[in-house]
C-alpha positions as CSV (number, residue, x, y, z in Angstrom):
1,M,2.2,10.6,-34.1
2,T,-0.4,12.4,-36.0
3,F,-4.1,12.2,-35.3
4,G,-7.1,13.2,-37.3
5,E,-9.3,12.6,-40.2
6,L,-7.8,10.5,-43.1
7,A,-9.1,9.8,-46.6
8,L,-9.4,6.1,-47.1
9,D,-6.7,6.1,-49.8
10,A,-4.2,7.3,-47.2
11,A,-5.5,5.2,-44.2
12,E,-3.6,1.9,-44.8
13,G,-1.3,1.3,-41.9
14,A,-3.0,3.9,-39.7
15,I,-4.6,3.0,-36.3
16,L,-8.4,3.3,-36.2
17,A,-9.5,5.7,-33.4
18,H,-13.2,4.8,-33.3
19,S,-15.0,1.5,-33.8
20,L,-17.1,1.2,-37.0
21,K,-20.0,-1.1,-37.4
22,L,-20.3,-2.4,-40.9
23,A,-22.7,-4.9,-42.5
24,S,-19.7,-7.2,-42.9
25,G,-18.8,-6.9,-39.1
26,T,-17.3,-4.4,-36.7
27,I,-13.8,-3.0,-37.1
28,S,-12.7,-2.2,-33.6
29,K,-10.9,0.9,-32.5
30,G,-7.1,0.3,-32.2
31,T,-7.1,-1.9,-35.4
32,V,-4.1,-1.2,-37.7
33,L,-5.9,-0.8,-41.0
34,G,-4.8,-3.2,-43.7
35,V,-5.8,-3.5,-47.3
36,E,-8.8,-5.7,-46.5
37,H,-10.1,-3.2,-43.9
38,V,-9.8,-0.3,-46.4
39,L,-11.7,-2.3,-49.0
40,R,-14.5,-3.2,-46.5
41,L,-14.8,0.5,-45.6
42,K,-15.1,1.6,-49.2
43,E,-17.7,-1.1,-49.9
44,A,-19.7,0.4,-47.0
45,G,-19.5,3.8,-48.6
46,I,-17.2,5.3,-46.0
47,E,-14.8,7.9,-47.5
48,S,-12.7,8.8,-44.5
49,V,-11.8,7.7,-40.9
50,I,-10.4,9.2,-37.7
51,A,-7.1,7.5,-37.2
52,A,-3.6,7.9,-35.8
53,Q,-0.4,7.6,-37.9
54,L,2.9,6.7,-36.3
55,E,5.9,8.9,-37.2
56,P,9.6,7.9,-37.1
57,G,10.7,7.4,-33.6
58,D,7.3,6.5,-32.2
59,I,6.6,3.5,-30.1
60,V,3.1,1.9,-29.9
61,E,1.2,2.2,-26.6
62,G,1.5,-1.4,-25.5
63,D,5.3,-1.6,-26.0
64,A,5.7,1.8,-24.2
65,A,3.6,0.7,-21.2
66,A,5.5,-2.6,-21.0
67,R,8.9,-1.0,-21.1
68,I,8.0,1.5,-18.3
69,A,6.4,-1.3,-16.2
70,A,9.6,-3.4,-16.6
71,T,11.6,-0.6,-15.0
72,L,9.4,-0.9,-11.9
73,M,9.8,-4.6,-11.5
74,T,11.2,-5.7,-8.2
75,P,11.1,-8.8,-6.0
76,G,7.6,-9.5,-4.8
77,L,5.8,-7.9,-7.8
78,S,4.6,-9.5,-11.0
79,L,3.9,-7.8,-14.3
80,T,0.8,-8.4,-16.4
81,K,0.9,-8.4,-20.2
82,A,0.4,-4.9,-21.6
83,F,-3.0,-4.5,-23.2
84,T,-4.6,-1.4,-24.8
85,G,-1.7,0.7,-23.5
86,R,-2.0,-0.6,-19.9
87,A,0.4,-2.7,-17.9
88,N,-0.2,-3.6,-14.2
89,L,2.0,-4.5,-11.3
90,V,0.5,-7.0,-8.9
91,A,1.7,-8.1,-5.4
92,M,2.9,-11.7,-5.2
93,H,2.9,-11.6,-1.4
94,S,1.1,-9.8,1.4
95,G,3.1,-7.0,2.8
96,I,3.8,-3.3,2.8
97,V,4.2,-1.2,-0.5
98,M,6.8,1.5,-0.4
99,V,6.5,4.2,-3.1
100,N,9.0,6.9,-4.0
101,S,6.4,9.7,-4.6
102,D,9.0,12.1,-5.9
103,A,10.0,9.7,-8.7
104,V,6.3,9.0,-9.6
105,H,5.5,12.7,-9.7
106,A,8.5,13.4,-11.9
107,M,7.6,10.6,-14.3
108,N,4.0,11.9,-14.6
109,R,5.4,15.3,-15.6
110,V,7.4,13.9,-18.6
111,D,4.6,13.5,-21.0
112,E,0.8,13.9,-20.5
113,G,0.3,10.7,-22.5
114,I,2.5,8.6,-20.1
115,T,0.8,8.0,-16.7
116,L,1.6,6.0,-13.6
117,A,-0.9,5.5,-10.8
118,T,0.2,3.7,-7.6
119,L,-1.2,2.8,-4.2
120,P,-0.3,5.2,-1.3
121,D,3.2,4.9,0.2
122,M,3.3,2.4,3.2
123,M,0.0,0.8,2.3
124,R,-0.7,-2.8,3.3
125,V,-1.5,-5.1,0.4
126,H,-2.6,-8.7,0.0
127,R,-1.4,-11.3,-2.5
128,G,-2.8,-10.6,-5.9
129,Q,-3.7,-7.0,-5.2
130,L,-3.0,-4.3,-7.9
131,V,-0.1,-2.1,-6.8
132,A,0.4,0.1,-9.8
133,T,-0.8,0.7,-13.3
134,I,1.0,2.3,-16.2
135,K,-1.4,3.7,-18.9
136,V,-0.1,5.1,-22.2
137,I,-3.1,7.3,-23.3
138,P,-2.5,7.9,-27.0
139,Y,-2.0,5.1,-29.5
140,A,1.8,5.8,-29.6
141,V,4.3,8.1,-27.9
142,A,7.8,9.2,-28.9
143,A,10.4,6.6,-27.9
144,A,12.5,9.5,-26.6
145,Q,9.8,10.4,-24.1
146,V,9.7,6.8,-22.9
147,D,13.4,6.9,-22.5
148,V,13.1,10.0,-20.3
149,A,10.3,8.4,-18.3
150,V,12.4,5.3,-17.6
151,E,15.4,7.5,-16.6
152,V,13.3,9.7,-14.3
153,L,11.8,6.7,-12.5
154,G,15.2,5.2,-11.8
155,D,15.5,2.0,-9.7
156,G,13.3,1.1,-6.7
157,A,10.5,3.6,-7.3
158,I,8.1,0.9,-5.9
159,C,9.1,-1.9,-3.5
160,L,7.2,-4.5,-1.6
161,A,8.3,-5.6,1.9
162,P,6.6,-9.0,2.5
163,F,5.3,-10.0,5.9
164,R,7.7,-12.3,7.7
165,P,7.0,-14.9,10.4
166,G,7.7,-14.1,14.0
167,R,6.9,-15.1,17.6
168,V,4.8,-12.6,19.7
169,Q,4.2,-12.3,23.4
170,L,1.1,-10.6,24.6
171,I,1.0,-9.3,28.1
172,L,-2.5,-8.4,29.5
173,T,-2.9,-6.6,32.8
174,R,-5.8,-6.6,35.2
175,L,-7.1,-4.3,37.9
176,P,-9.6,-5.3,40.6
177,S,-12.5,-3.6,38.8
178,F,-11.5,-5.0,35.4
179,K,-13.9,-7.3,33.7
180,E,-12.5,-10.7,32.9
181,S,-14.4,-10.8,29.6
182,L,-12.3,-7.8,28.4
183,L,-9.1,-9.9,28.9
184,E,-10.4,-12.6,26.6
185,K,-11.7,-10.0,24.1
186,G,-8.3,-8.3,24.0
187,R,-6.5,-11.6,23.5
188,K,-8.8,-12.7,20.7
189,V,-8.7,-9.4,18.8
190,V,-4.9,-9.1,19.1
191,E,-4.4,-12.7,18.0
192,D,-6.6,-12.2,14.9
193,R,-4.8,-8.9,14.2
194,I,-1.3,-10.4,14.2
195,G,-2.4,-13.6,12.7
196,A,-3.4,-11.7,9.6
197,L,0.2,-10.5,9.4
198,G,1.6,-14.0,9.5
199,L,2.8,-13.6,13.2
200,E,2.3,-16.3,15.8
201,L,0.9,-15.6,19.3
202,A,3.5,-17.7,21.2
203,D,2.8,-16.6,24.7
204,V,0.0,-14.9,26.6
205,A,0.7,-13.6,30.2
206,V,-2.0,-12.1,32.4
207,V,-0.5,-10.1,35.3
208,E,-1.5,-7.4,37.8
209,H,-1.3,-3.8,36.5
210,R,1.9,-3.1,38.4
211,T,5.4,-2.2,37.1
212,E,7.1,-5.1,38.8
213,A,4.6,-7.7,37.5
214,I,4.9,-6.5,34.0
215,A,8.7,-6.3,34.1
216,D,8.9,-9.9,35.4
217,A,6.7,-11.1,32.6
218,L,8.6,-9.5,29.7
219,D,10.3,-12.1,27.4
220,P,13.1,-10.5,25.3
221,E,13.5,-13.9,23.4
222,M,10.3,-13.0,21.5
223,D,10.5,-11.1,18.2
224,L,7.7,-8.8,19.4
225,I,6.2,-8.0,22.8
226,L,2.7,-6.4,23.0
227,I,1.4,-5.0,26.3
228,L,-2.3,-4.4,26.6
229,G,-3.0,-2.7,29.9
230,A,-6.2,-2.6,31.9
231,S,-5.6,1.2,32.2
232,A,-4.5,3.5,29.5
233,T,-0.9,4.7,29.5
234,S,-0.8,8.4,30.0
235,D,2.9,9.2,30.5
236,R,6.4,7.8,29.8
237,A,6.6,7.2,33.5
238,D,3.3,5.3,33.7
239,V,3.1,1.6,34.7
240,A,3.7,-0.2,31.4
241,P,6.5,1.9,30.0
242,A,8.2,2.1,33.4
243,A,8.1,-1.7,33.5
244,V,10.0,-1.9,30.2
245,S,12.5,0.6,31.5
246,A,12.9,-1.4,34.7
247,A,13.7,-4.5,32.6
248,G,16.5,-2.7,30.8
249,G,14.5,-1.5,27.8
250,V,14.5,1.9,26.0
251,I,11.4,3.8,25.3
252,Q,11.7,5.1,21.8
253,R,8.3,6.9,21.5
254,F,5.3,7.6,23.6
255,G,2.2,8.8,21.8
256,M,1.5,8.9,18.1
257,P,-0.2,11.4,15.7
258,V,-2.8,8.8,14.7
259,D,-6.4,8.8,16.1
260,P,-7.6,6.3,17.2
261,G,-4.2,5.1,18.5
262,N,-2.7,8.2,20.3
263,L,-1.7,6.4,23.4
264,L,0.6,3.8,21.9
265,F,4.2,3.6,23.0
266,L,7.2,1.9,21.3
267,A,10.3,0.5,23.0
268,D,13.2,-1.8,22.5
269,L,14.1,-4.6,24.9
270,E,17.4,-6.4,24.1
271,G,16.5,-6.3,20.3
272,A,12.9,-7.2,20.7
273,S,10.3,-4.6,19.7
274,V,7.9,-3.7,22.5
275,V,4.6,-2.0,21.7
276,G,2.4,-0.7,24.4
277,L,-1.1,-1.0,23.0
278,P,-3.8,1.7,23.4
279,G,-7.3,0.7,24.4
280,C,-8.5,0.9,20.8
281,A,-6.4,-2.3,20.1
282,R,-9.4,-4.2,21.6
283,S,-11.4,-3.3,18.5
284,P,-10.7,-4.9,15.1
285,A,-11.3,-1.6,13.4
286,L,-8.4,0.1,11.8
287,N,-6.3,2.2,14.2
288,G,-2.7,3.4,14.7
289,V,-1.7,0.0,16.1
290,D,-2.2,-1.6,12.7
291,W,0.2,0.8,11.0
292,V,3.0,0.0,13.5
293,L,2.4,-3.7,13.6
294,E,2.3,-4.0,9.8
295,R,5.7,-2.3,9.4
296,L,7.2,-4.5,12.2
297,A,5.7,-7.6,10.6
298,A,7.3,-6.6,7.3
299,G,10.7,-6.2,8.9
300,M,10.7,-2.5,8.3
301,P,12.4,-0.2,10.9
302,V,9.9,1.7,13.1
303,D,11.2,4.4,15.4
304,G,10.1,7.7,16.9
305,E,10.8,9.6,13.6
306,S,8.7,7.2,11.5
307,I,5.8,7.4,14.0
308,A,6.0,11.2,14.0
309,A,5.6,11.1,10.2
310,M,2.2,9.3,10.4
311,G,0.2,12.4,11.1
312,V,-0.8,13.2,7.6
313,G,-3.6,10.7,7.0
314,G,-3.5,9.7,10.6
315,L,-7.1,11.0,11.3
316,L,-8.9,7.6,10.9
317,K,-12.5,6.8,11.1
318,E,-14.2,7.4,14.5
319,M,-14.9,4.2,16.4
320,P,-18.6,3.8,17.5
321,G,-19.0,3.6,21.2
322,R,-15.8,5.3,22.2
323,P,-16.3,6.7,25.7
324,Q,-14.9,10.2,24.7
325,P,-15.6,10.9,21.0
326,R,-13.7,13.7,19.3
327,Q,-16.6,16.1,19.3
328,P,-18.0,17.1,22.8
329,K,-21.7,16.6,23.4
330,K,-23.7,19.8,23.3
């Protein structure tokens, strides 16, 4: 493609780069100039225009964007019609977006005129949310460059794991000094949190904060078991994880590099995922619990390695009213 100033006699078939307001009406940028346009421009006393001219092997912006976007299509995503060099991918379901950042980076290095912007990897999305946008910046690009961009992206550069229904058990523990109002608050916040993920709170058990009591309450028939203790878990051998172990479960991870959310633990009990919730789970504010529950609700594997990889970006917004904020008081 060539771009620059053209005499009107050579402008037929070129793409107008800047809108022109004439007495006979506006000719918008992006218009492919025909005989009628050229005559109107001459009548207005205009002798030249800034325009783009396609060369052999070029592909116009909209067609290029649509072709690249089609490569990214996968179940759960819909494609909008390309317009002014832009095509969008939109989520058809709520879930978790997975992005192959290496493929996206490689594609964005192919040609400065071909761009792909996506949401962050492992981000939660709702139905109808924009997931990615392909923008071809010039009016046309070489078809060969589009071929390379498509090849570099490959298959599965963007995927959507939709949330799936499941039955959840919530175990709440109490201590003699524990306020009953906190039990109800914890239940309500947890129910709202999992309900937003399409999960059903099928059972709530309130037991004493003792290993035996928690172990007896565990129901491995559930898809997911959540334990919200009256006292924070401070070790793998503490009351709640010890209860899971006593019931035959396996502790996969204690602690996570996400704050708020450090004191979460993850376990498996006869195929059911068990999550020991930190105290911040009583707040509806975003915390590490959300990242783990979202992935579990989307049917994605969560283990010690995946939790260990959450540190970059894991410093979340401080929660007002936390008893021990990150910065000590002076």
